[in-house]
Backbone bond lengths (Angstrom), bond angles and torsions (degrees), N, CA, C in turn:
res aa  C-N    CA-C-N  psi(-1)  N-CA   C-N-CA  omega(-1)  CA-C   N-CA-C  phi
1 M - - - 1.424 - - 1.500 110.20 -
2 Y 1.384 117.10 124.18 1.425 123.87 -176.06 1.564 109.59 -88.61
3 E 1.260 118.44 119.84 1.477 121.25 -179.84 1.441 113.39 -130.23
4 I 1.370 115.47 146.83 1.538 122.09 179.96 1.490 102.01 -122.41
5 K 1.382 112.45 128.12 1.501 116.91 174.49 1.540 110.61 -80.81
6 S 1.269 117.87 145.85 1.462 120.71 174.47 1.530 112.25 -76.04
7 S 1.389 113.16 152.43 1.476 113.73 179.78 1.493 110.66 -93.46
8 I 1.322 119.84 168.59 1.444 125.54 -173.98 1.470 109.39 -73.64
9 N 1.351 118.11 132.76 1.457 123.61 178.60 1.540 109.86 -90.96
10 F 1.369 115.60 82.06 1.431 117.68 -178.83 1.489 115.52 -65.44
11 G 1.389 114.17 -24.62 1.471 116.89 175.26 1.620 115.34 -60.42
12 F 1.277 112.15 -32.88 1.527 116.24 176.23 1.535 111.24 -63.96
13 Y 1.351 114.99 -42.91 1.496 117.80 177.69 1.485 113.92 -65.18
14 F 1.375 115.13 -38.93 1.509 122.96 177.02 1.589 106.30 -60.95
15 L 1.280 116.50 -47.47 1.418 118.95 -176.41 1.556 110.94 -67.50
16 A 1.299 116.32 -40.00 1.504 120.18 176.37 1.639 109.33 -62.89
17 A 1.269 115.36 -43.99 1.504 119.09 179.18 1.498 110.78 -63.35
18 S 1.406 119.51 -34.18 1.432 122.32 -179.33 1.501 110.45 -71.36
19 I 1.398 117.17 -35.96 1.483 122.05 174.58 1.395 111.90 -65.60
20 I 1.324 120.84 -40.28 1.451 124.73 -179.63 1.580 108.40 -65.68
21 A 1.320 115.59 -46.41 1.463 119.55 177.32 1.560 110.44 -59.66
22 L 1.282 117.25 -37.10 1.424 119.36 -176.58 1.465 106.83 -69.17
23 M 1.355 118.17 -44.83 1.505 119.72 -179.17 1.490 113.73 -60.39
24 L 1.372 112.42 -41.17 1.490 117.49 174.23 1.472 115.47 -59.76
25 S 1.380 115.69 -41.97 1.395 117.16 -177.23 1.571 109.73 -72.94
26 I 1.315 121.12 -29.59 1.431 125.14 177.05 1.479 108.05 -64.69
27 S 1.322 117.00 -45.42 1.487 120.59 -178.17 1.492 110.02 -65.69
28 S 1.362 120.94 -29.20 1.407 117.73 178.22 1.488 115.86 -86.55
29 V 1.299 119.17 -20.79 1.456 120.48 -178.78 1.593 110.30 -79.91
30 F 1.284 114.54 -46.32 1.489 119.03 -175.93 1.508 113.18 -87.68
31 Q 1.276 119.04 138.15 1.460 120.06 178.95 1.549 106.22 -87.30
32 L 1.274 117.05 103.82 1.456 123.79 -178.69 1.444 109.77 -98.99
33 T 1.333 116.08 162.73 1.470 118.99 176.40 1.517 108.76 -71.95
34 A 1.290 116.97 164.48 1.488 122.32 -173.59 1.501 111.36 -63.97
35 W 1.296 117.62 -41.04 1.517 119.87 -176.40 1.518 106.87 -75.07
36 L 1.330 122.24 -35.80 1.424 122.16 178.25 1.565 110.92 -69.25
37 E 1.290 116.65 -36.43 1.402 119.14 -179.25 1.525 110.57 -70.28
38 S 1.424 115.76 -37.04 1.475 116.94 177.47 1.543 112.48 -65.85
39 I 1.322 116.86 -36.82 1.438 122.19 174.24 1.534 112.65 -62.09
40 E 1.336 116.73 -40.60 1.433 120.27 178.78 1.582 110.53 -65.76
41 M 1.332 113.07 -47.23 1.507 119.28 -178.13 1.522 107.92 -63.82
42 T 1.360 121.45 -35.18 1.486 123.07 174.87 1.480 109.96 -61.63
43 L 1.329 117.02 -45.84 1.465 120.95 -177.37 1.538 109.91 -66.02
44 I 1.317 115.54 -42.29 1.544 119.21 177.22 1.492 109.86 -59.68
45 L 1.410 119.02 -42.47 1.412 121.05 -176.74 1.547 109.85 -69.74
46 L 1.366 120.23 -30.39 1.409 121.09 -176.54 1.603 108.02 -77.79
47 V 1.366 115.35 -35.46 1.469 120.40 172.83 1.525 111.63 -59.39
48 V 1.441 113.63 -50.69 1.417 117.53 -179.03 1.514 112.52 -58.82
49 F 1.356 117.80 -41.46 1.470 124.08 -178.65 1.478 106.55 -62.69
50 A 1.330 120.96 -48.28 1.443 123.67 -175.15 1.622 109.62 -63.30
51 V 1.276 116.05 -40.72 1.498 118.43 -177.75 1.481 110.44 -70.64
52 V 1.367 116.40 -42.08 1.520 119.64 -178.61 1.517 108.06 -66.26
53 F 1.363 117.44 -44.98 1.456 122.47 179.48 1.558 110.47 -57.20
54 N 1.295 117.08 -42.62 1.390 122.48 -179.40 1.569 111.71 -69.35
55 L 1.382 115.13 -44.89 1.390 117.94 175.82 1.537 116.28 -62.02
56 L 1.315 117.70 -38.05 1.361 117.18 177.91 1.489 114.30 -70.35
57 Q 1.354 118.38 -36.04 1.461 121.08 175.15 1.566 109.24 -64.25
58 T 1.292 119.67 -38.19 1.377 120.06 -177.78 1.579 109.17 -71.92
59 L 1.251 118.10 -39.37 1.534 117.22 -178.62 1.486 109.95 -73.21
60 L 1.371 119.41 -24.05 1.414 120.80 175.61 1.491 114.42 -83.64
61 G 1.399 117.00 -3.83 1.523 120.59 178.97 1.472 111.33 88.62
62 K 1.367 121.01 4.12 1.439 118.95 -175.46 1.574 110.95 -86.98
63 R 1.305 116.79 -9.85 1.502 119.29 -177.10 1.613 105.40 -125.65
64 T 1.249 115.49 84.71 1.369 122.56 177.53 1.537 111.95 -130.91
65 A 1.342 112.77 155.93 1.495 113.86 175.45 1.539 105.44 -123.71
66 S 1.307 117.11 132.20 1.451 127.45 -175.77 1.517 109.04 -113.72
67 W 1.333 118.89 122.02 1.421 119.21 173.83 1.503 104.83 -103.44
68 C 1.375 114.41 141.09 1.455 119.42 172.99 1.582 106.60 -142.17
69 T 1.293 116.45 -178.73 1.427 121.27 -175.54 1.595 110.07 -68.50
70 N 1.268 117.88 -16.85 1.537 121.70 -178.01 1.444 110.94 -96.31
71 G 1.352 123.45 -15.82 1.438 121.10 -176.54 1.611 112.52 156.05
72 L 1.280 113.74 -156.65 1.488 124.23 -177.30 1.509 109.39 -119.99
73 S 1.304 117.08 127.05 1.507 122.69 171.86 1.533 105.24 -107.38
74 Y 1.211 120.70 127.99 1.434 126.33 177.80 1.498 116.38 -145.59
75 Y 1.298 119.81 161.87 1.483 124.75 178.56 1.479 109.08 -107.67
76 T 1.416 116.46 141.02 1.425 119.30 174.83 1.506 112.13 -80.33
77 F 1.258 120.06 179.94 1.527 122.12 -178.48 1.530 110.51 -61.38
78 F 1.296 118.30 -33.02 1.493 121.34 -177.75 1.580 115.11 -87.98
79 G 1.406 116.26 0.07 1.400 122.76 177.02 1.465 114.78 93.86
80 A 1.285 120.83 10.66 1.427 120.79 174.40 1.511 112.35 -78.98
81 Q 1.334 119.65 137.18 1.535 116.87 -176.81 1.528 103.26 -91.88
82 R 1.361 112.37 139.74 1.450 122.10 175.78 1.504 109.29 -127.72
83 Y 1.321 112.19 161.21 1.446 120.59 -177.91 1.440 110.70 -136.39
84 A 1.381 117.99 128.73 1.452 124.12 175.74 1.542 109.02 -114.21
85 P 1.424 117.13 111.51 1.393 117.03 176.50 1.529 114.43 -63.58
86 I 1.352 117.45 150.84 1.484 123.04 -178.48 1.476 111.30 -56.21
87 E 1.303 119.26 -28.62 1.444 123.78 -174.51 1.533 112.03 -69.28
88 F 1.323 116.36 -30.63 1.438 125.13 177.81 1.512 117.63 -83.69
89 I 1.339 116.52 -10.37 1.485 122.17 -178.44 1.462 105.79 -83.93
90 Q 1.361 116.76 121.91 1.459 119.23 176.51 1.520 113.94 -100.93
91 Q 1.362 116.33 -31.45 1.393 116.95 -175.41 1.622 108.02 -158.07
92 I 1.375 112.27 145.53 1.445 115.61 177.57 1.547 104.36 -127.96
93 K 1.307 114.56 127.78 1.477 121.02 177.69 1.551 110.47 -126.38
94 V 1.292 110.44 144.50 1.557 115.30 175.39 1.564 104.57 -113.96
95 H 1.370 113.20 122.03 1.447 118.55 179.75 1.605 105.79 -107.34
96 R 1.339 114.50 140.83 1.444 117.29 176.13 1.544 105.37 -117.56
97 I 1.305 113.32 123.39 1.493 118.36 175.71 1.525 106.30 -124.89
98 L 1.328 114.52 122.18 1.530 120.38 -175.32 1.569 110.89 56.85
99 C 1.316 109.25 -109.06 1.507 118.48 179.91 1.488 113.33 -109.65
100 S 1.294 115.58 7.90 1.504 118.14 -168.49 1.587 107.02 -115.97
101 T 1.290 114.98 146.98 1.525 122.18 177.41 1.468 110.17 -115.84
102 F 1.299 118.46 126.04 1.471 123.44 -174.85 1.605 101.84 -120.71
103 T 1.355 110.41 137.21 1.500 117.58 176.95 1.555 109.34 -105.60
104 H 1.303 112.88 127.20 1.516 116.62 -179.90 1.469 105.82 -115.63
105 V 1.344 113.09 120.02 1.370 122.58 -178.65 1.629 106.58 -112.09
106 K 1.319 116.19 113.16 1.417 124.04 -177.40 1.540 108.46 -92.08
107 L 1.297 117.81 118.22 1.455 122.28 173.24 1.546 110.75 -100.02
108 E 1.340 119.90 -176.62 1.395 120.72 179.59 1.526 112.64 -66.99
109 Q 1.390 118.72 -40.75 1.378 118.72 -175.25 1.547 115.84 -113.74
110 K 1.351 118.69 -6.43 1.457 121.29 175.11 1.544 112.27 -155.48
111 S 1.246 114.84 175.06 1.475 124.03 177.92 1.532 110.90 -112.38
112 I 1.247 116.13 143.65 1.442 120.77 175.11 1.589 107.87 -119.39
113 F 1.330 115.96 131.22 1.517 122.01 177.62 1.490 109.37 -113.28
114 L 1.330 115.67 111.36 1.488 117.17 175.31 1.475 109.80 -89.44
115 L 1.318 118.66 105.93 1.478 122.46 179.68 1.533 114.33 -90.66
116 S 1.223 116.23 -44.06 1.475 119.91 -170.26 1.593 110.02 -90.79
117 C 1.288 118.30 -5.07 1.442 121.83 176.81 1.523 110.67 -125.11
118 K 1.306 116.62 144.86 1.465 119.15 178.31 1.544 109.48 -129.16
119 L 1.287 115.32 157.43 1.494 122.42 -178.44 1.553 105.58 -75.40
120 N 1.328 115.49 139.69 1.420 122.45 167.71 1.496 113.84 -98.17
121 T 1.256 116.05 -178.62 1.517 117.48 -173.43 1.510 111.83 -69.65
122 Q 1.397 117.90 -32.58 1.492 117.00 176.70 1.509 112.09 -66.94
123 Q 1.349 118.70 -37.20 1.374 122.83 175.19 1.514 115.95 -61.45
124 K 1.335 113.52 -45.65 1.462 119.93 178.81 1.523 108.86 -64.14
125 A 1.256 121.35 -38.59 1.447 122.22 176.85 1.575 111.79 -67.91
126 Q 1.309 117.54 -37.04 1.444 118.04 179.73 1.542 110.51 -72.63
127 L 1.354 116.37 -35.27 1.423 117.80 179.23 1.556 109.06 -70.32
128 K 1.305 119.70 -30.40 1.485 122.08 175.73 1.495 109.49 -63.45
129 Q 1.305 117.26 -42.13 1.470 123.96 179.82 1.614 108.60 -61.02
130 L 1.311 115.07 -36.78 1.451 117.62 -178.82 1.472 113.01 -82.64
131 G 1.323 119.60 -1.57 1.441 121.58 177.62 1.503 115.40 97.62
132 Y 1.328 119.84 7.20 1.504 120.09 176.02 1.484 110.79 -105.29
133 S 1.314 119.33 144.99 1.443 126.66 -179.91 1.544 104.02 -99.03
134 A 1.264 117.36 111.69 1.482 121.71 177.56 1.516 107.62 -130.85
135 G 1.294 119.29 118.02 1.469 122.68 175.02 1.486 105.58 120.43
Protein backbone atom coordinates (compact mmCIF):
# COMPACT_ATOMS: atom_id res chain seq x y z
CA MET A 1 0.00 0.00 0.00
CA TYR A 2 1.50 3.33 -1.09
CA GLU A 3 0.91 6.05 1.49
CA ILE A 4 1.95 9.67 1.81
CA LYS A 5 2.02 11.38 5.21
CA SER A 6 0.70 14.92 5.49
CA SER A 7 3.00 17.76 6.41
CA ILE A 8 2.58 19.93 9.53
CA ASN A 9 0.31 22.95 9.10
CA PHE A 10 2.36 25.65 10.85
CA GLY A 11 -0.07 28.32 9.62
CA PHE A 12 -2.74 26.82 11.89
CA TYR A 13 -0.51 27.21 14.94
CA PHE A 14 0.47 30.76 13.93
CA LEU A 15 -3.21 31.65 13.58
CA ALA A 16 -4.03 30.09 16.97
CA ALA A 17 -1.17 31.98 18.65
CA SER A 18 -2.41 35.23 17.08
CA ILE A 19 -5.93 34.63 18.41
CA ILE A 20 -4.56 33.91 21.88
CA ALA A 21 -2.45 37.10 21.80
CA LEU A 22 -5.50 39.08 20.65
CA MET A 23 -7.60 37.67 23.50
CA LEU A 24 -4.89 38.54 26.02
CA SER A 25 -4.57 42.09 24.70
CA ILE A 26 -8.35 42.60 24.80
CA SER A 27 -8.44 41.45 28.41
CA SER A 28 -5.70 43.90 29.38
CA VAL A 29 -7.17 46.90 27.49
CA PHE A 30 -10.72 46.77 28.77
CA GLN A 31 -11.53 47.01 32.45
CA LEU A 32 -13.82 44.03 32.92
CA THR A 33 -15.51 42.85 36.08
CA ALA A 34 -13.68 40.22 38.10
CA TRP A 35 -15.97 37.32 37.20
CA LEU A 36 -15.95 38.21 33.49
CA GLU A 37 -12.17 38.48 33.49
CA SER A 38 -11.86 35.10 35.23
CA ILE A 39 -14.11 33.51 32.59
CA GLU A 40 -11.99 35.05 29.84
CA MET A 41 -8.74 33.85 31.42
CA THR A 42 -10.19 30.36 31.78
CA LEU A 43 -11.16 30.38 28.11
CA ILE A 44 -7.67 31.58 27.12
CA LEU A 45 -6.04 28.83 29.20
CA LEU A 46 -8.27 26.18 27.62
CA VAL A 47 -7.40 27.38 24.12
CA VAL A 48 -3.69 27.47 24.98
CA PHE A 49 -3.86 23.94 26.42
CA ALA A 50 -5.68 22.59 23.35
CA VAL A 51 -3.22 24.19 20.91
CA VAL A 52 -0.13 23.08 22.85
CA PHE A 53 -1.54 19.56 23.25
CA ASN A 54 -2.24 19.39 19.51
CA LEU A 55 1.20 20.79 18.60
CA LEU A 56 3.03 18.32 20.86
CA GLN A 57 1.12 15.39 19.41
CA THR A 58 1.86 16.63 15.88
CA LEU A 59 5.57 17.08 16.54
CA LEU A 60 5.78 13.64 18.17
CA GLY A 61 4.17 12.06 15.11
CA LYS A 62 0.97 11.07 16.91
CA ARG A 63 -1.21 13.38 14.83
CA THR A 64 -0.71 12.64 11.18
CA ALA A 65 -2.97 11.96 8.26
CA SER A 66 -1.89 9.43 5.65
CA TRP A 67 -3.46 9.21 2.22
CA CYS A 68 -3.18 5.98 0.27
CA THR A 69 -4.94 4.42 -2.68
CA ASN A 70 -7.36 2.69 -0.28
CA GLY A 71 -8.43 5.73 1.75
CA LEU A 72 -7.50 8.13 4.53
CA SER A 73 -5.94 7.21 7.86
CA TYR A 74 -6.08 9.97 10.47
CA TYR A 75 -5.98 10.58 14.23
CA THR A 76 -8.73 12.24 16.26
CA PHE A 77 -8.09 15.00 18.81
CA PHE A 78 -7.66 12.44 21.61
CA GLY A 79 -5.24 10.27 19.62
CA ALA A 80 -7.51 7.49 18.42
CA GLN A 81 -6.63 6.28 14.93
CA ARG A 82 -9.46 6.21 12.40
CA TYR A 83 -9.70 5.03 8.81
CA ALA A 84 -12.00 6.28 6.05
CA PRO A 85 -12.19 3.99 2.99
CA ILE A 86 -11.96 5.67 -0.40
CA GLU A 87 -15.48 4.44 -1.26
CA PHE A 88 -16.99 6.63 1.49
CA ILE A 89 -15.15 9.82 0.54
CA GLN A 90 -17.45 12.05 -1.49
CA GLN A 91 -15.53 15.30 -1.70
CA ILE A 92 -12.21 16.83 -0.64
CA LYS A 93 -11.91 20.60 -0.30
CA VAL A 94 -8.99 22.74 0.78
CA HIS A 95 -9.96 25.96 2.58
CA ARG A 96 -7.50 28.80 3.10
CA ILE A 97 -8.21 31.17 5.98
CA LEU A 98 -5.64 33.92 6.50
CA CYS A 99 -2.30 32.06 6.62
CA SER A 100 -3.70 28.63 7.42
CA THR A 101 -4.86 25.77 5.21
CA PHE A 102 -7.62 23.40 6.33
CA THR A 103 -8.57 20.19 4.53
CA HIS A 104 -12.27 19.27 4.56
CA VAL A 105 -13.02 15.64 3.73
CA LYS A 106 -16.71 14.97 3.25
CA LEU A 107 -17.81 11.39 3.86
CA GLU A 108 -21.25 9.86 3.38
CA GLN A 109 -22.28 10.32 7.03
CA LYS A 110 -19.87 12.90 8.48
CA SER A 111 -17.20 15.45 7.70
CA ILE A 112 -13.55 15.41 8.73
CA PHE A 113 -11.54 18.61 9.14
CA LEU A 114 -7.76 18.20 9.11
CA LEU A 115 -6.42 21.27 10.92
CA SER A 116 -2.90 20.35 11.98
CA CYS A 117 -2.01 18.50 8.76
CA LYS A 118 -2.02 19.80 5.20
CA LEU A 119 -1.81 18.18 1.79
CA ASN A 120 1.54 18.23 0.05
CA THR A 121 2.08 18.20 -3.72
CA GLN A 122 2.40 14.39 -3.91
CA GLN A 123 -0.93 13.96 -2.17
CA LYS A 124 -2.64 16.47 -4.44
CA ALA A 125 -1.32 14.63 -7.49
CA GLN A 126 -2.41 11.27 -6.10
CA LEU A 127 -5.91 12.57 -5.34
CA LYS A 128 -6.20 13.98 -8.87
CA GLN A 129 -5.42 10.51 -10.21
CA LEU A 130 -8.22 9.12 -8.07
CA GLY A 131 -10.66 11.68 -9.45
CA TYR A 132 -10.77 14.20 -6.57
CA SER A 133 -9.92 17.86 -6.93
CA ALA A 134 -7.94 19.01 -3.91
CA GLY A 135 -6.05 22.26 -3.92
